[in-house]
C-alpha positions in Angstrom: 0.0 0.0 0.3 1.3 3.2 -1.0 1.4 6.4 1.0 -1.8 7.9 -0.2 -3.9 5.0 -0.2 -2.8 4.5 3.5 -3.5 7.9 4.3 -7.3 7.5 2.7 -7.3 4.4 4.8 -6.7 6.1 8.1 -9.0 8.5 7.6 -12.0 6.1 6.6 -11.3 3.8 9.5 -10.8 6.5 12.1 -14.0 7.7 14.2 -14.2 10.5 16.5 -15.8 10.1 19.8 -19.0 11.9 19.9 -18.6 14.4 21.8 -15.5 15.8 19.5 -17.3 15.2 16.5 -19.9 17.4 17.5 -17.2 20.0 18.9 -15.7 19.8 15.3 -19.4 20.3 13.7 -20.3 23.1 15.6 -16.6 24.8 14.7 -16.9 23.9 11.7 -20.3 25.6 11.0 -20.4 28.4 13.2 -17.1 29.8 11.5 -18.8 29.1 7.9 -21.9 30.5 8.8 -19.4 34.2 10.1 -17.6 33.8 7.0 -20.7 33.8 4.7 -22.6 36.2 6.6 -20.0 38.4 5.6 -19.6 37.5 2.7 -23.0 38.1 1.4 -22.5 41.9 3.0 -20.2 42.8 1.1 -21.7 40.8 -2.0 -25.2 43.0 -1.2 -22.9 46.2 -1.5 -21.5 45.6 -4.6 -24.5 45.2 -6.3 -26.3 48.4 -4.2 -23.7 50.6 -5.9 -22.4 51.9 -9.6 -19.2 52.0 -8.4 -18.5 49.0 -7.9 -20.7 46.7 -10.0 -19.0 48.8 -13.3 -15.4 48.2 -12.1 -13.4 45.6 -13.2 -11.3 45.8 -9.6 -14.7 45.0 -7.9 -16.4 42.8 -10.1 -13.3 40.3 -9.9 -13.9 40.8 -5.9 -17.5 39.8 -6.5 -16.7 36.7 -8.3 -14.4 35.8 -5.6 -16.3 35.9 -2.7 -19.3 34.2 -4.5 -17.3 31.2 -5.6 -15.4 31.1 -1.7 -18.8 31.0 -1.0 -19.6 28.3 -3.3 -16.7 26.7 -2.1 -16.9 27.1 1.5 -20.7 25.7 1.5 -19.6 22.4 -0.6 -16.0 21.5 2.1 -18.5 21.7 4.9 -21.3 20.0 3.4 -18.8 17.6 2.4 -17.1 17.6 6.2 -20.7 17.1 8.1 -21.4 14.1 5.5 -17.9 12.3 6.3 -19.2 12.7 10.4 -22.8 12.2 9.4 -23.5 9.5 6.8 -19.6 8.7 6.4 -21.0 7.0 2.8 -22.4 8.5 0.3 -23.1 7.1 -3.5 -20.3 7.3 -5.9 -22.3 9.2 -8.5 -22.9 12.1 -5.6 -19.6 12.0 -4.3 -18.2 13.1 -7.8 -20.8 16.1 -8.0 -19.7 17.5 -5.0 -16.0 16.9 -5.8 -15.8 18.0 -9.0 -17.3 21.3 -8.1 -15.4 22.1 -5.2 -12.7 21.2 -7.5 -14.2 24.0 -9.8 -14.0 26.7 -7.1 -11.2 26.0 -5.2 -8.4 26.1 -8.4 -10.6 29.5 -9.1 -9.4 31.4 -6.3 -5.2 31.4 -7.3 -6.7 32.4 -10.8 -8.8 34.9 -9.6 -6.3 36.7 -7.4 -4.0 36.3 -10.1 -6.6 38.2 -12.5 -6.7 40.7 -10.0 -3.2 41.5 -9.5 -3.0 41.7 -13.8 -5.6 44.3 -13.0 -3.7 46.7 -10.7 -0.4 46.5 -12.3 -2.4 47.4 -15.7 -3.9 50.2 -13.3 -0.3 51.0 -12.3 2.4 50.5 -15.3 -0.4 51.6 -17.8 -3.1 54.5 -17.1 -3.2 55.4 -20.2 -4.8 52.4 -21.5 -6.2 50.6 -18.6 -9.7 51.5 -19.7 -9.3 50.1 -22.9 -8.2 46.6 -21.7 -10.0 46.3 -18.5 -13.3 46.9 -19.4 -16.4 45.2 -17.5 -17.4 43.0 -20.5 -14.0 41.6 -21.1 -13.9 41.4 -17.1 -17.1 38.9 -17.8 -15.2 37.3 -20.7 -12.3 36.8 -18.0 -14.3 35.4 -15.4 -15.6 32.7 -17.8 -12.0 31.8 -18.9 -11.4 31.0 -15.0 -14.2 28.7 -14.8 -13.2 27.2 -18.1 -9.4 26.8 -16.9 -10.5 25.3 -13.5 -13.2 22.8 -15.5 -10.5 21.6 -17.8 -8.2 20.7 -15.2 -10.5 18.8 -13.5 -13.0 17.5 -15.3 -10.3 14.9 -16.9 -10.6 12.8 -13.8 -14.3 12.1 -14.7 -13.8 11.2 -18.3 -10.6 8.5 -16.9 -12.9 7.6 -14.1 -15.5 6.7 -16.5 -13.2 4.9 -18.9 -11.6 3.0 -16.3 -14.5 2.0 -14.1 -17.3 -0.3 -14.2 -20.9 1.0 -13.5 -21.1 -0.5 -10.0 -18.8 1.4 -8.9 -20.5 4.6 -9.4 -23.3 2.6 -7.8 -21.5 2.1 -4.8 -20.9 3.8 -1.7 -17.7 5.4 -0.5 -15.9 7.6 2.2 -15.9 10.7 -0.1 -12.2 11.4 -0.8 -10.9 13.0 -4.5 -8.5 9.8 -3.8 -11.9 7.3 -3.3 -13.5 8.3 -6.4 -11.0 9.6 -8.6 -8.8 5.9 -8.0 -6.5 6.0 -10.6 -2.9 6.1 -10.6 -2.0 8.3 -13.4 -5.1 11.0 -11.7 -2.3 11.3 -8.8 -0.1 11.9 -11.2 -2.0 14.4 -13.2 -2.6 16.1 -10.1 0.6 17.0 -8.8 1.1 17.9 -12.2 -1.1 20.4 -12.8 -1.0 21.7 -9.2 3.0 22.2 -9.6 2.0 24.3 -12.9 -1.1 26.6 -10.9 2.0 27.2 -8.3 4.5 28.6 -10.8 2.8 30.5 -13.3 0.6 32.2 -10.4 3.9 33.3 -8.7 5.5 34.5 -11.8 2.5 36.5 -12.9 2.7 37.7 -9.0 6.7 38.3 -9.1 6.6 40.1 -12.6 3.8 42.8 -11.8 5.3 43.3 -8.2 8.6 43.6 -9.4 7.6 46.0 -12.3 5.4 47.9 -9.8 8.1 48.1 -7.8 9.8 49.9 -9.7 7.8 52.0 -10.8 6.7 53.3 -7.2 10.1 54.5 -6.8 9.5 56.7 -9.2 6.0 57.9 -9.9 3.1 58.2 -7.2 1.4 56.9 -3.8 -0.7 54.6 -6.1 1.9 53.0 -7.2 3.5 52.5 -3.7 -0.1 51.9 -2.3 -0.7 49.0 -5.5 2.7 47.6 -4.7 1.3 46.6 -1.0 -1.6 45.1 -2.4 0.0 43.0 -4.7 1.9 41.5 -1.5 -1.6 41.3 -0.1 -3.1 38.9 -2.7 0.4 37.2 -3.3 0.0 36.2 0.8 -4.2 34.9 -0.7 -2.8 33.3 -2.9 -0.1 31.6 -0.6 -3.0 30.5 1.8 -4.6 29.3 -0.9 -2.4 27.1 -2.5 -1.1 25.7 0.6 -3.6 23.1 -0.1 -1.7 21.8 -2.8 0.5 20.8 -0.3 -2.1 18.7 1.2 -1.7 15.5 0.1 2.4 16.0 1.4 1.2 17.0 4.5 -1.1 13.6 4.6 1.6 11.4 4.2 3.7 12.8 6.9 1.2 12.7 9.5 -0.6 9.3 8.8 3.9 8.5 9.4 4.0 10.9 12.3 1.2 11.0 14.1 -1.0 7.9 13.7 -3.3 7.9 16.7 -4.0 11.3 16.2 -4.9 11.5 12.3 -8.0 13.0 12.4 -6.9 16.0 15.1 -4.5 16.9 12.6 -6.7 17.1 9.4 -9.0 18.4 11.5 -6.6 22.0 12.2 -5.5 20.9 8.2 -8.9 21.2 7.3 -8.9 25.2 9.0 -6.3 25.7 8.5 -6.0 25.6 4.4 -9.8 25.4 3.3 -11.1 27.7 6.4 -8.9 30.4 7.0 -8.1 31.9 3.6 -12.1 32.2 2.7 -12.2 33.9 6.1 -9.4 36.6 5.4 -10.3 37.0 1.7 -13.6 39.5 2.6 -11.1 40.8 5.7 -8.2 42.0 4.1 -10.5 43.5 1.4 -13.4 44.5 2.4 -11.8 46.4 5.3 -8.6 47.5 3.2 -10.6 49.0 0.9 -11.8 52.6 1.9 -15.0 52.7 -0.6 -16.2 49.7 -0.3 -15.5 50.0 3.8 -17.7 53.4 3.6 -20.1 51.9 2.0 -20.2 49.3 4.3 -20.7 50.8 7.0 -23.1 52.9 5.6 -25.2 49.2 4.7 -25.1 47.7 7.9 -25.9 51.4 9.7 -29.1 51.7 7.9 -30.0 47.9 8.3 -29.6 48.4 12.3 -31.8 51.5 11.5 -34.8 49.0 10.3 
C-alpha cells in the first residue's frame, strides 16, 4: 500500500468519539456561517452601488466572494457528510468533489487576475480603461471557470473510462482519492498543482517588481498597488497551501497515527477555512471605498 492510499485508509477507518465529532461540526458550521454572512454583506454592498459593479476590480472581487461562498458551503457539506453519513454514492460524491475542485482552483486564478488588473492600472494608466472593461472582465471570469473545468474534468472522464458502472452505484467515503482513484490521476494532480503554482507566482513576482520599479519614481498610488500585490501574494500562498495537503497527509499518517483525525481537522481549518475568512476581511476592510459603503449598509440595516 502506498502512502496516498494509506492516508485514505486511516481517514476512512478512524471515527471520532461522539463529543469530539459534535464539537468539530459545531466549530466548522459556526465559522462558515460567519464567513458567509460577511460575504453576503459585501456582495449586497457591491450590487447596490454602480461604482462597484461598473469597475472591473470590484467585479473580480465580487466573483471571488461568490466563488468562496460556493467552495465553503461544499467543503462544509462534505465535512458534515463525513461524520453524519460517513459514506455516500460515488455518483453524488463525484458531483460534489468536481464542483469543489472548480471553485478551489478558481481562487488563485481570480487573485492572479486581480494582480494583473492592478499592474495595468499602475503601469499602463492611459490604456487601463480600454483593456479592463466590464465586458472583458466578465469574459475573463468565464475563462477562469473554463480553465478550472479543463483541469478537473479529465478526472471524471478517465474514471468513466476505467471504472465499471457498479462502482458508481457503490458507496464510498467521499474524498477525491476514493472516487478518482486511477494512479494516473494522482500524477496528473501533482503536475497540475505544480503548473498552477509556477504560473500564478510568476505573475505575482513579475507584476510586483514592475510596480516596485514604478513606485520608486511615480505616485503614491503605485506604492499602494505594490502593497496590494503583496497582500494578494499572501492570499494566494494560503489558497495554494492546500496543494501541499496530500504531502502533509503522508507525513501525518507516518508521524501521528493515533491523532490523525485531529491533525487533519487542523489542516482543514488552516487550508480550507482560513483563506476564505481572510479574503473578505483583507479587501472589504482595507479598501476605503468599500469600507465606507459597508458601514453605511450596516447602519441602514441596524436602523430598520
